[in-house]
Backbone as CSV, one residue per row, in Angstrom:
resi,resn,N_x,N_y,N_z,CA_x,CA_y,CA_z,C_x,C_y,C_z
1,MET,-36.309,0.822,9.527,-37.008,1.859,10.014,-36.500,2.957,10.333
2,PRO,-37.014,4.288,9.563,-36.939,5.680,10.060,-36.701,6.170,11.133
3,ALA,-35.625,6.975,11.904,-35.444,6.710,13.293,-35.045,9.013,13.842
4,ILE,-35.206,9.381,14.537,-33.964,10.894,14.118,-34.175,10.622,16.255
5,ILE,-33.657,11.001,16.261,-32.297,12.419,17.680,-32.818,12.839,18.064
6,ASP,-33.695,14.061,18.649,-33.502,15.552,18.882,-32.329,14.960,20.155
7,PRO,-31.032,15.818,20.114,-31.080,15.373,21.364,-31.075,17.481,21.645
8,GLU,-31.306,17.862,21.263,-32.437,19.757,22.359,-33.788,19.425,21.597
9,PRO,-34.472,18.733,22.418,-36.328,19.179,22.038,-36.720,20.502,22.793
10,SER,-37.672,20.850,22.272,-37.912,21.766,22.954,-38.075,22.264,23.872
11,ASP,-38.687,21.391,24.629,-38.675,20.907,26.354,-37.753,21.066,26.670
12,GLY,-36.792,21.183,26.369,-35.444,21.343,27.306,-34.992,20.723,27.409
13,SER,-36.173,19.505,28.208,-35.314,18.287,28.654,-33.975,17.397,27.825
14,GLU,-34.509,16.100,28.443,-34.182,15.090,27.360,-33.753,15.173,26.546
15,PRO,-32.921,14.205,25.952,-32.865,14.264,24.053,-33.908,12.698,23.379
16,VAL,-34.809,13.478,22.716,-36.336,12.136,22.107,-36.652,11.993,21.343
17,SER,-36.443,10.486,20.989,-36.767,9.719,20.151,-37.661,9.326,19.116
18,VAL,-38.011,9.738,17.392,-38.681,9.921,16.381,-38.604,9.032,15.487
19,PHE,-40.286,7.834,15.344,-40.008,7.004,14.518,-40.705,6.751,13.928
20,GLU,-40.579,6.645,11.831,-41.105,6.817,11.363,-41.453,8.360,10.453
21,SER,-41.350,8.017,8.863,-41.222,9.090,8.996,-41.858,9.862,8.976
22,GLY,-43.008,10.181,8.636,-44.341,10.929,9.348,-44.683,11.749,10.213
23,ALA,-44.209,10.591,11.658,-43.760,11.580,12.575,-42.889,12.371,13.177
24,ILE,-41.789,12.019,11.974,-40.821,12.455,12.200,-41.378,13.902,11.156
25,LEU,-41.511,14.107,10.259,-41.896,15.571,9.494,-43.158,16.083,10.461
26,VAL,-44.158,15.886,11.196,-45.135,16.137,11.835,-43.596,17.181,13.583
27,TYR,-42.564,15.934,14.058,-42.074,16.764,14.716,-41.355,17.937,14.983
28,LEU,-41.071,17.542,13.505,-39.671,18.489,13.221,-40.556,19.517,12.718
29,ALA,-41.689,19.769,12.057,-42.837,21.002,11.765,-43.036,21.544,12.803
30,GLU,-43.067,20.502,14.375,-43.907,21.971,14.584,-42.544,22.594,15.679
31,LYS,-40.869,21.641,15.703,-40.678,22.380,16.457,-40.081,23.375,15.497
32,THR,-39.996,23.523,14.917,-39.818,24.531,13.339,-40.536,25.950,13.725
33,GLY,-41.472,25.601,13.398,-42.416,26.335,13.230,-43.427,26.447,11.492
34,LYS,-42.837,25.248,10.749,-41.819,25.910,9.222,-42.707,24.294,9.031
35,LEU,-43.801,24.683,7.712,-44.138,23.889,6.772,-45.753,22.582,6.907
36,LEU,-46.156,23.518,8.658,-47.408,22.586,8.437,-48.307,24.533,8.790
37,PRO,-49.258,24.182,8.099,-50.132,25.536,8.907,-50.130,25.451,9.892
38,ARG,-50.469,26.665,11.013,-51.125,26.767,12.451,-52.442,26.762,12.388
39,ASP,-53.291,27.463,11.255,-54.160,27.288,11.570,-55.033,26.515,11.507
40,LEU,-56.257,25.978,11.097,-56.872,24.938,11.377,-57.277,24.167,10.261
41,ARG,-57.480,24.501,9.125,-58.094,24.513,7.559,-56.715,23.549,7.416
42,GLY,-55.825,25.104,7.569,-54.710,23.894,6.105,-53.796,23.052,7.247
43,ARG,-53.606,22.688,8.501,-53.159,21.719,8.524,-53.702,20.835,9.236
44,LYS,-55.100,21.494,9.127,-55.802,20.038,8.757,-55.667,18.900,7.043
45,THR,-55.323,20.242,6.208,-54.903,19.098,4.902,-53.841,18.937,4.760
46,VAL,-53.143,19.912,5.553,-51.926,19.159,5.189,-51.854,18.175,6.201
47,LEU,-52.151,18.054,6.960,-52.515,16.750,7.183,-52.961,15.159,7.068
48,GLU,-53.703,15.852,6.283,-55.049,14.832,5.095,-53.599,14.043,4.349
49,TRP,-53.327,14.916,4.109,-52.259,14.590,2.961,-50.680,14.148,3.066
50,LEU,-50.300,13.985,4.418,-49.870,13.235,4.884,-49.712,12.379,4.679
51,PHE,-50.812,11.909,6.012,-51.981,10.440,6.194,-51.803,10.021,4.358
52,TRP,-52.399,10.407,3.480,-52.507,9.390,2.217,-51.689,9.027,1.705
53,GLN,-50.427,9.973,2.051,-49.201,9.503,1.904,-49.049,8.437,2.257
54,VAL,-48.728,8.443,3.931,-48.278,7.105,5.107,-49.096,6.538,4.028
55,GLY,-50.443,6.530,4.393,-51.838,5.165,3.838,-51.233,4.320,2.696
56,GLY,-50.542,5.413,1.438,-51.432,5.032,-0.115,-49.755,4.857,-0.631
57,LEU,-49.794,5.988,-0.918,-48.422,5.830,-2.353,-48.253,5.711,-1.456
58,GLY,-47.343,5.434,-0.884,-45.568,4.704,-0.457,-45.968,2.922,-0.692
59,PRO,-47.294,3.005,0.662,-47.396,1.365,-0.036,-47.844,0.771,-0.935
60,MET,-48.419,1.501,-1.475,-48.788,1.013,-2.691,-47.264,1.248,-4.171
61,ALA,-46.428,1.889,-3.811,-45.289,2.714,-4.551,-44.158,0.843,-4.448
62,GLY,-44.694,1.393,-2.424,-43.176,-0.125,-2.300,-43.383,-0.996,-2.952
63,GLN,-44.986,-1.070,-2.166,-45.347,-2.642,-3.567,-45.379,-3.522,-4.630
64,ASN,-45.631,-2.539,-5.955,-45.296,-1.683,-6.973,-43.464,-3.065,-7.078
65,HIS,-42.798,-1.174,-5.814,-41.434,-1.919,-6.432,-40.855,-3.554,-6.221
66,HIS,-41.065,-3.944,-5.355,-40.812,-5.556,-4.397,-41.397,-6.322,-5.848
67,PHE,-42.589,-6.766,-6.112,-42.620,-6.993,-6.958,-42.267,-6.696,-8.536
68,GLY,-42.145,-5.873,-8.826,-41.686,-5.583,-10.434,-40.476,-5.327,-10.571
69,VAL,-39.831,-5.783,-9.036,-38.335,-5.349,-9.283,-36.951,-6.423,-8.700
70,TYR,-37.453,-6.517,-7.634,-36.906,-7.185,-6.300,-37.593,-8.523,-6.073
71,ALA,-38.826,-8.707,-6.635,-39.298,-10.446,-6.059,-38.824,-11.024,-6.776
72,PRO,-38.190,-13.084,-6.265,-37.593,-13.479,-6.856,-38.744,-14.678,-7.797
73,GLU,-39.630,-14.049,-7.719,-40.654,-14.749,-8.534,-41.761,-14.060,-9.468
74,LYS,-41.779,-14.009,-10.423,-42.157,-12.170,-11.284,-43.709,-13.168,-11.376
75,LEU,-45.532,-12.531,-10.528,-46.211,-12.332,-10.104,-47.135,-12.004,-11.310
76,PRO,-46.852,-12.178,-12.522,-48.226,-10.904,-13.006,-49.212,-10.067,-12.473
77,TYR,-49.797,-11.152,-11.403,-51.603,-10.565,-10.502,-50.457,-9.518,-10.135
78,ALA,-49.982,-9.437,-9.355,-49.344,-9.120,-8.185,-48.835,-7.422,-8.656
79,ILE,-48.477,-7.390,-10.258,-46.961,-7.081,-11.098,-48.442,-5.992,-10.881
80,GLU,-49.429,-6.313,-11.633,-50.687,-5.904,-12.713,-51.182,-4.814,-11.556
81,ARG,-51.907,-5.670,-10.120,-52.803,-5.179,-9.426,-51.598,-3.346,-8.864
82,TYR,-50.404,-3.749,-8.487,-49.968,-2.183,-7.124,-49.549,-1.385,-9.106
83,VAL,-48.894,-1.563,-9.928,-49.126,-0.870,-11.310,-50.056,-0.306,-11.089
84,ASN,-51.136,-0.811,-11.101,-52.591,0.139,-11.150,-53.055,0.552,-10.320
85,GLU,-52.491,0.477,-9.139,-52.585,1.079,-8.025,-51.837,2.652,-7.832
86,THR,-51.036,2.666,-8.127,-49.596,2.895,-8.372,-50.250,4.346,-9.615
87,ASN,-50.910,4.300,-10.361,-51.130,4.954,-12.107,-52.215,5.878,-10.690
88,ARG,-54.284,5.095,-10.091,-54.861,5.761,-9.413,-53.751,6.622,-9.059
89,LEU,-53.607,6.595,-7.815,-52.836,7.378,-7.088,-52.113,8.688,-7.253
90,TYR,-50.685,7.896,-8.621,-50.849,8.993,-9.537,-52.094,9.657,-9.832
91,GLY,-52.865,9.906,-10.441,-53.879,10.228,-10.640,-55.159,10.933,-9.767
92,VAL,-54.722,10.371,-8.291,-55.619,11.540,-7.373,-54.150,12.594,-7.337
93,LEU,-53.033,12.528,-7.260,-52.689,13.414,-6.575,-51.886,14.706,-7.703
94,ASP,-52.552,13.948,-9.178,-52.421,14.874,-10.387,-53.440,16.161,-10.576
95,ARG,-54.795,15.564,-9.821,-55.549,16.114,-10.546,-55.363,17.173,-9.056
96,ARG,-55.218,16.896,-7.636,-55.560,17.690,-6.722,-54.535,18.604,-6.960
97,LEU,-53.597,18.204,-7.963,-52.338,19.304,-7.976,-52.930,20.546,-9.571
98,ASP,-53.834,19.933,-9.703,-54.643,20.784,-10.755,-54.415,22.288,-9.985
99,GLY,-54.023,23.338,-11.186,-54.242,24.688,-10.150,-53.759,24.962,-8.878
100,ARG,-52.920,23.966,-8.523,-52.072,24.344,-6.841,-50.938,24.085,-7.644
101,GLY,-49.925,25.640,-6.422,-48.883,25.437,-6.633,-48.487,23.749,-5.658
102,PHE,-48.764,23.157,-5.104,-48.191,22.162,-3.581,-49.085,21.122,-3.584
103,ILE,-48.952,20.333,-3.101,-50.395,19.820,-2.666,-51.267,20.195,-1.758
104,ALA,-51.144,20.844,-0.735,-51.859,22.202,0.285,-51.810,23.473,0.129
105,GLY,-51.967,23.628,-1.141,-52.039,24.567,-2.097,-50.780,25.900,-2.114
106,GLU,-50.712,26.276,-1.972,-49.605,27.624,-2.180,-48.088,27.580,-1.642
107,ASP,-48.550,26.850,-0.264,-47.584,26.728,0.367,-46.954,25.252,-0.056
108,TYR,-45.469,25.650,0.597,-44.469,23.711,0.314,-45.057,22.856,1.505
109,THR,-44.807,21.972,2.365,-45.479,21.666,3.563,-44.439,20.378,3.076
110,ILE,-44.828,19.921,4.723,-44.238,18.374,4.233,-45.359,17.639,4.232
111,ALA,-46.023,17.691,3.594,-47.157,16.574,2.203,-46.584,16.466,1.095
112,ASP,-45.762,17.417,0.827,-44.980,17.748,-0.644,-43.941,16.919,0.078
113,ILE,-43.050,16.765,0.580,-41.387,15.885,1.305,-42.325,14.762,1.830
114,ALA,-43.265,14.733,1.912,-43.204,13.090,2.143,-44.529,12.340,0.661
115,SER,-44.720,12.870,0.233,-44.996,12.277,-1.368,-44.266,12.576,-2.006
116,TYR,-43.144,13.291,-2.412,-42.876,13.521,-3.609,-41.716,12.294,-4.182
117,PRO,-40.059,11.859,-2.627,-39.430,10.828,-3.060,-40.439,9.713,-3.417
118,TRP,-41.531,9.549,-3.356,-41.597,7.671,-4.232,-42.617,7.996,-4.649
119,ILE,-42.117,9.714,-5.696,-42.738,9.415,-7.029,-41.593,9.850,-8.068
120,VAL,-40.482,10.437,-7.966,-38.929,9.658,-8.009,-38.733,9.142,-9.324
121,PRO,-38.895,8.362,-9.033,-38.642,6.670,-9.130,-39.752,5.668,-10.282
122,TRP,-40.589,6.818,-10.142,-42.052,6.406,-11.310,-41.410,5.344,-13.011
123,GLN,-41.159,5.775,-14.111,-39.434,4.756,-14.931,-40.054,3.089,-14.172
124,ARG,-39.826,3.250,-12.541,-39.558,1.712,-12.151,-40.848,1.582,-11.657
125,GLN,-41.579,2.296,-11.651,-43.401,2.046,-11.588,-44.116,1.870,-12.324
126,ARG,-43.334,1.654,-13.799,-43.907,1.885,-15.490,-45.134,2.723,-15.301
127,GLN,-44.333,4.028,-15.132,-46.065,4.931,-15.212,-45.743,5.864,-16.505
128,ASP,-46.549,6.128,-16.634,-46.386,7.035,-18.035,-46.447,8.642,-18.435
129,LEU,-45.846,9.685,-17.983,-46.218,10.688,-17.918,-46.937,11.721,-18.348
130,ASP,-46.362,11.281,-19.697,-47.198,12.033,-21.246,-48.258,12.541,-21.491
131,GLU,-49.035,11.761,-20.513,-50.297,12.865,-20.016,-50.504,13.980,-19.940
132,SER,-49.496,14.477,-18.086,-49.608,15.145,-17.923,-48.272,15.910,-17.440
133,PRO,-48.109,17.123,-18.210,-46.822,17.691,-18.520,-46.671,18.522,-17.120
134,GLU,-48.266,18.758,-16.699,-47.744,19.415,-15.422,-46.946,18.381,-14.457
135,PHE,-47.206,17.633,-14.229,-47.167,16.456,-13.280,-46.112,16.014,-13.465
136,ALA,-45.050,15.859,-15.131,-43.579,15.398,-15.258,-43.158,16.450,-15.072
137,ALA,-43.419,17.597,-15.158,-42.909,19.043,-14.293,-42.351,18.663,-12.479
138,LEU,-43.157,18.299,-12.283,-43.480,18.118,-10.987,-42.168,16.696,-10.667
139,VAL,-42.682,15.422,-11.013,-41.620,15.032,-11.300,-40.383,14.736,-11.190
140,ARG,-40.351,15.857,-12.082,-38.670,15.893,-12.798,-37.831,17.011,-12.459
141,HIS,-38.733,18.130,-11.446,-38.472,18.952,-11.277,-38.363,19.784,-9.652
142,GLY,-39.125,18.313,-8.579,-39.789,19.064,-7.681,-41.009,19.622,-7.353
143,PRO,-41.449,19.665,-5.880,-43.105,20.264,-6.235,-43.213,21.552,-6.309
144,GLY,-43.369,22.319,-6.541,-44.144,24.159,-7.012,-43.685,23.697,-8.363
145,ALA,-42.724,22.582,-9.245,-42.290,22.837,-10.810,-43.212,23.479,-11.654
146,ALA,-44.631,22.554,-11.489,-45.603,22.565,-12.095,-46.137,24.667,-11.900
147,ARG,-46.060,24.804,-11.270,-46.708,26.442,-10.994,-45.696,27.608,-10.986
148,ASP,-44.292,27.264,-11.057,-42.461,28.378,-10.804,-42.288,28.202,-12.051
149,GLY,-42.475,27.204,-11.887,-40.711,26.574,-13.096,-39.162,26.227,-12.012
150,ALA,-40.006,26.604,-10.855,-38.637,26.938,-10.432,-38.168,25.329,-9.704
151,ARG,-37.436,25.273,-9.391,-36.517,24.243,-8.244,-36.496,25.229,-7.027
152,LEU,-36.752,23.312,-5.864,-36.155,24.093,-4.528,-34.882,23.660,-4.030
153,CYS,-35.010,24.701,-3.383,-33.288,24.886,-2.672,-32.159,24.966,-4.014
154,GLU,-32.907,26.896,-4.107,-32.242,26.602,-5.203,-29.921,26.793,-5.899
155,GLY,-29.913,25.783,-6.415,-28.911,24.826,-7.018,-29.040,23.788,-5.828
156,ARG,-29.993,23.508,-5.578,-29.775,21.588,-5.174,-30.576,20.372,-6.442
157,THR,-29.753,19.728,-6.671,-30.129,18.521,-7.033,-31.407,17.662,-6.679
158,LEU,-32.720,17.352,-6.930,-32.874,15.706,-5.410,-32.913,15.235,-6.899
159,LEU,-33.195,15.123,-8.712,-33.215,14.096,-9.057,-31.788,13.069,-9.058
160,GLU,-30.998,13.318,-8.017,-29.575,12.360,-8.721,-29.739,12.665,-7.802
161,PRO,-29.550,11.472,-6.792,-29.085,11.122,-5.144,-27.771,9.993,-6.035
162,PRO,-26.759,9.758,-5.019,-25.824,8.554,-5.455,-26.306,7.155,-5.264
163,ARG,-25.748,6.783,-6.218,-26.528,5.345,-6.254,-24.790,4.527,-6.331
164,ARG,-25.669,3.510,-5.704,-24.195,1.607,-6.058,-24.518,0.930,-6.746
165,ASP,-23.849,-0.319,-7.614,-23.714,-1.258,-7.975,-25.240,-2.057,-7.372
166,ARG,-25.815,-3.173,-7.897,-26.492,-3.445,-6.885,-25.719,-4.604,-6.571
167,GLY,-24.350,-4.513,-6.447,-23.644,-5.614,-5.426,-22.432,-4.915,-4.785
168,GLY,-23.325,-3.695,-3.887,-22.444,-2.620,-3.025,-23.216,-2.784,-2.008
169,GLU,-23.036,-2.123,-1.091,-24.208,-2.195,-0.040,-24.809,-1.551,0.258
170,GLU,-25.693,-0.799,-0.477,-27.640,-0.274,-1.012,-27.146,-0.292,-2.451
171,ASP,-29.180,-0.310,-2.104,-29.763,-0.927,-2.969,-30.058,0.594,-3.833
172,PRO,-30.473,0.649,-4.973,-30.323,1.732,-5.438,-31.367,2.270,-5.377
173,LEU,-32.820,2.344,-4.980,-34.176,2.139,-5.558,-34.348,3.552,-3.431
174,ARG,-33.623,2.309,-2.757,-33.738,3.537,-1.331,-32.205,4.190,-0.566
175,ALA,-31.152,4.391,-2.533,-30.549,5.543,-1.974,-31.297,6.661,-2.269
176,ASP,-32.444,6.535,-3.813,-32.860,7.100,-4.525,-33.346,8.244,-3.164
177,LEU,-35.077,7.191,-2.203,-35.267,8.337,-1.154,-34.296,8.584,-0.674
178,ARG,-33.423,7.389,0.237,-32.638,8.186,1.424,-32.539,9.556,0.758
179,GLY,-31.369,9.206,-0.783,-31.038,11.027,-0.942,-31.853,11.560,-1.050
180,ASN,-32.598,11.975,-1.871,-34.087,12.697,-1.865,-34.022,12.928,-0.714
181,ALA,-34.681,12.312,0.451,-35.075,12.177,1.726,-33.595,13.695,2.133
182,SER,-33.529,13.059,2.884,-31.349,13.943,3.263,-31.020,15.783,2.716
183,ARG,-32.001,15.299,1.486,-31.462,16.587,0.585,-32.713,17.289,0.971
184,LEU,-34.341,16.945,0.780,-35.132,17.720,1.375,-35.227,18.300,2.725
185,SER,-34.738,17.569,3.323,-35.204,17.688,4.989,-33.582,18.790,5.123
186,ALA,-32.956,18.742,4.511,-30.869,19.418,4.791,-31.249,21.025,4.474
187,CYS,-32.144,20.551,2.898,-32.286,22.424,3.207,-33.502,23.042,3.212
188,LEU,-34.844,22.633,3.326,-36.218,22.555,4.318,-35.735,22.877,5.636
189,PHE,-34.910,22.649,6.070,-35.808,22.814,8.236,-34.152,23.230,8.426
190,ASP,-32.945,23.497,8.345,-32.146,24.003,8.623,-31.652,25.254,7.922
191,PRO,-31.462,26.184,8.448,-30.968,27.665,8.452,-30.942,27.859,7.150
C-alpha cells in the first residue's frame, strides 16, 4: 500500500501519515499549491479524472496484468474481459485527450500523474497503439507529448525505470510503476 509521512505538515503540528495514491496526490498538491487548480470547476475536473483513474483505469489494468501475466492458471474469460475493459478505458482517455494537452485541460495535474504510469505497460496490457498516433505519443513521451512533442521534466526519462530479473527482489511491473511514479513526483513536487 502506498503511504507517506510528512514530517513538516502545513499546520505545523505532528507529522502526518497519508495512504493511497490518490489521497497522497491530493495531499501533496494542496500542500504545495501545485498541480490542482484552485478554481471550483478546474478542481472538480481534476478530481473527477483522478477518481476515474483510482476507480477504473488502475483496478482494471491491474486485473489485466494479474490474469494475463501473473495468474498461475490462464483463464481465457478473465483475460479477455480485462483486456477489453482496459481497451475501453484507453478509448475513454484517448477521446478525453483529443484537442487537449492534458487530461483536465491545458495544464498538467495530478490526474495525469495518476493515470500515466498505468498506460506505460501497454504491451503487457495487450493494447494496440497504432489506431491513435496522439495516444501513442502520450504513452511513449509522457503527458503533453501529443500537444507539443516535449517530454516532462526536461532531461529525465520516464519510460526506462530500473528492472530486476523475475528471480530478483522486485517484480518488474511494480518496479516500472514505482520508478515512473517516483521520477514524476521528484521532478514535479521538488523545487
